[in-house]
C-alpha positions as CSV (number, residue, x, y, z in Angstrom):
1,X,72.5,43.1,13.6
2,X,69.4,41.5,14.4
3,X,71.4,38.1,15.0
4,X,74.2,40.3,17.1
5,X,71.3,41.4,19.5
6,X,69.8,37.9,19.8
7,X,73.3,36.5,20.4
8,X,73.9,38.9,22.9
9,X,70.6,38.6,24.7
10,X,71.2,34.7,24.6
11,X,74.9,35.0,26.3
12,X,74.0,37.7,28.9
13,X,72.6,35.8,31.4
14,X,75.6,33.1,31.4
15,X,78.5,36.0,31.9
16,X,77.2,36.2,35.4
17,X,78.0,32.7,36.1
18,X,81.8,32.7,36.0
19,X,82.8,31.5,39.3
20,X,85.2,33.7,41.4
21,X,87.4,31.5,43.8
22,X,88.9,34.4,45.6
23,X,89.5,33.5,49.3
24,X,87.9,35.9,51.6
25,X,89.3,37.2,54.7
26,X,87.4,35.2,57.2
27,X,87.7,36.5,60.7
28,X,84.6,35.7,62.6
29,X,81.8,33.1,62.1
30,X,79.4,35.5,60.4
31,X,82.4,36.0,57.6
32,X,81.9,31.9,56.9
33,X,78.0,32.1,57.0
34,X,78.4,35.0,54.3
35,X,79.7,33.0,52.2
36,X,77.7,29.6,52.4
37,X,75.9,30.3,48.9
38,X,79.7,30.9,47.6
39,X,80.9,27.6,49.0
40,X,78.4,25.4,47.8
41,X,78.6,26.9,44.2
42,X,82.2,26.2,44.3
43,X,81.6,22.7,45.2
44,X,78.9,22.4,42.7
45,X,81.7,23.5,40.3
46,X,84.1,21.0,41.5
47,X,81.6,17.9,40.7
48,X,81.0,19.5,37.3
49,X,84.3,20.2,36.0
50,X,87.4,18.1,34.9
51,X,90.4,17.4,37.1
52,X,92.7,19.6,34.6
53,X,90.5,22.3,34.6
54,X,93.0,25.5,35.3
55,X,90.7,26.8,38.0
56,X,90.5,23.8,39.9
57,X,93.5,24.7,42.5
58,X,91.7,27.9,43.3
59,X,88.3,26.4,43.8
60,X,89.7,23.5,46.0
61,X,91.6,26.2,48.2
62,X,88.3,28.3,48.4
63,X,86.3,25.3,49.7
64,X,89.2,23.9,52.1
65,X,89.7,27.5,53.7
66,X,85.9,27.7,54.3
67,X,85.9,24.3,55.7
68,X,88.7,24.7,58.1
69,X,87.2,27.7,59.4
70,X,83.6,27.2,59.4
71,X,81.7,27.0,62.7
72,X,78.5,25.3,61.2
73,X,80.2,22.5,59.4
74,X,82.8,19.9,60.8
75,X,84.2,17.5,58.3
76,X,85.3,14.1,59.8
77,X,87.9,12.1,57.4
78,X,88.0,8.4,58.4
79,X,90.7,6.1,57.5
80,X,89.0,4.7,54.7
81,X,89.1,8.1,53.2
82,X,92.7,8.7,52.3
83,X,93.2,5.7,50.1
84,X,90.6,6.8,47.9
85,X,92.6,9.8,47.1
86,X,95.7,8.0,46.3
87,X,95.3,8.1,42.8
88,X,93.6,11.4,42.2
89,X,94.7,13.9,45.3
90,X,91.3,15.9,44.1
91,X,89.2,13.3,45.2
92,X,89.7,14.5,49.0
93,X,88.3,17.6,48.2
94,X,85.4,15.9,46.5
95,X,84.8,14.3,49.6
96,X,85.0,17.5,51.7
97,X,82.8,19.4,49.3
98,X,80.1,16.8,49.4
99,X,80.2,16.3,53.0
100,X,80.0,20.4,53.2
101,X,76.8,19.9,51.0
102,X,75.2,17.2,52.9
103,X,75.6,18.7,56.2
104,X,74.2,22.2,55.0
105,X,71.4,20.5,53.8
106,X,70.9,18.3,56.6
107,X,72.1,19.8,60.0
108,X,71.0,16.9,62.2
109,X,72.2,14.2,59.8
110,X,73.8,11.1,61.0
111,X,77.8,10.1,60.7
112,X,77.1,7.5,58.4
113,X,74.7,9.4,55.9
114,X,77.3,12.2,56.0
115,X,80.2,9.7,55.2
116,X,77.8,7.7,52.6
117,X,76.9,11.2,50.4
118,X,80.5,12.1,50.8
119,X,82.0,8.8,49.6
120,X,79.0,8.7,46.7
121,X,80.3,12.4,45.7
122,X,83.8,10.8,44.8
123,X,82.1,7.6,43.2
124,X,79.5,9.7,41.3
125,X,82.5,12.0,39.9
126,X,84.6,8.7,39.1
127,X,82.0,7.3,37.0
128,X,81.1,10.7,35.3
129,X,84.9,12.0,34.2
130,X,87.7,9.8,32.7
131,X,90.1,9.9,35.6
132,X,93.2,7.5,36.6
133,X,91.9,4.2,37.5
134,X,91.8,3.4,41.5
135,X,91.3,0.1,42.5
136,X,89.9,1.2,46.2
137,X,87.4,3.5,44.4
138,X,86.7,0.5,42.1
139,X,85.9,-1.8,44.9
140,X,83.5,0.8,46.7
141,X,81.8,1.1,43.3
142,X,80.9,-2.8,42.9
143,X,79.9,-2.1,46.6
144,X,77.4,0.5,45.7
145,X,76.0,-1.6,42.8
146,X,75.3,-4.3,44.8
147,X,73.6,-1.7,47.6
148,X,76.5,-2.9,50.3
149,X,78.2,0.7,50.5
150,X,76.3,1.8,53.8
151,X,76.9,-1.3,55.6
152,X,80.9,-1.0,54.7
153,X,81.2,2.6,55.6
154,X,79.2,1.6,58.9
155,X,81.7,-0.8,59.6
156,X,84.7,1.2,58.7
157,X,83.2,3.9,61.5
158,X,82.8,1.0,64.2
């Protein structure tokens, strides 16, 4: 019995960590602001869970709905981004999520830094999880290892 009580006390804090990805009925700017913490949690969840997780589509839809209507964040998808999602379509949402995360933390951040952070979101995930190999992502990983990723992205923005 004593073990059961300890187990319950240990597990109780984790029960509240289950993520809900129900898309709110956004009607005005304040609705998006009210869910900023939720979108950040969803982005963190996307970065920490495998591509085949059953809740991933809901999390992607939650982040995308917030990104599409939020008046406080504008995600710009440059031409170099789409090929990064050719082999793993979810990488596009990792880019969008990483952009949102950076822009919320650095509202006056520069376009290059937003792109760099969002691209690194994909690269970090690619290295962390076993995913389908992608030559475009591999190329950017090599550039990052040589500290040439930022200049390469800057060139893509020109």
